[in-house]
Structures are given as structure tokens and as C-alpha cells.
C-alpha positions, 0 to 999 in steps of 0.5 A: 500500500502506498499513501501520500502524507503531507508533512508540510501542513503540520502534525496532522498528516491524516495517516495513522501508522498504528492502524497498519496491522488493522488495515492489513487484517481488513484486507485479508477479510474482505475479498469479494465483499461490499465494504463501507468505510465510515469516517474514512479520513485519508482512506487507509481502510478503504484502500486496504479493503480494495487491495484485499479484493473487496468487490466494492468500497464506499468511504464516507467523511465530512472533511472535504480535504480528507475526502480529497486526500482519500481519493489521491490515495486510492489513485496512488494505489490504482484502485477505484473507490467511491468516496462520499463527502457527507456527515457519516452518521446521516449517510448511514441512516439514509442508507439504512432507510434505502435498504443498503447492505454491506458485508463489512463496515469500518467505523473509526470516528474521530475523537468525540470527547475532547476534554473532561468538561465535554464528557457529557456532551460527547457521551450524548453525541456518541449514544445518539450516533451509535444507538440504533441497530446496524442491519446492513449485512445480509441476514442481519436481524433474522433469527 
């Protein structure tokens, strides 16, 4: 895997080396799968999934610069990945209403609680964002 990392714009490069093993493992799990990468940022998991043989990958992020960087990283690896500039949680709810399903969902949101003072607000945001069922994979919800 190849990634463009821009050190000129400061310490926030958009690339997290500590996720290297997780990206590699994802690539081994998703051959022929439909993958949704939520909060995809620079596209690391999206690229890993596609290089691992995923049939389709959609990456979603609210940060327009991050989506642009993710597209560059997909191109650098000669991979066709659909990136969507949108609020990830709103997008997921809409896809759920549309009946969309995926075989694998990567959910790696940014930090939602920034300080002790913001704990209660961050906790409420997290519960609002993640408290509904995720019936996006085939057979989910069936007994």
C-alpha cells in the first residue's frame, strides 16, 4: 500500500501508522465483499479493503480535504473507490432507510470527547450516533 502524507501542513498528516496491522487484517477479510468505510479520513481502510479484493468500497467523511486526500490515495494505489463527502452518521441512516447492505463496515470516528468538561456532551453525541441497530449485512436481524 502506498499513501501520500503531507508533512508540510503540520502534525496532522491524516495517516495513522498504528492502524497498519488493522488495515492489513481488513484486507485479508474482505475479498469479494461490499465494504463501507465510515469516517474514512485519508482512506487507509478503504484502500486496504480494495487491495484485499473487496468487490466494492464506499468511504464516507465530512472533511472535504480528507475526502480529497482519500481519493489521491486510492489513485496512488490504482484502485477505484467511491468516496462520499457527507456527515457519516446521516449517510448511514439514509442508507439504512434505502435498504443498503454491506458485508463489512469500518467505523473509526474521530475523537468525540475532547476534554473532561465535554464528557457529557460527547457521551450524548456518541449514544445518539451509535444507538440504533446496524442491519446492513445480509441476514442481519433474522433469527
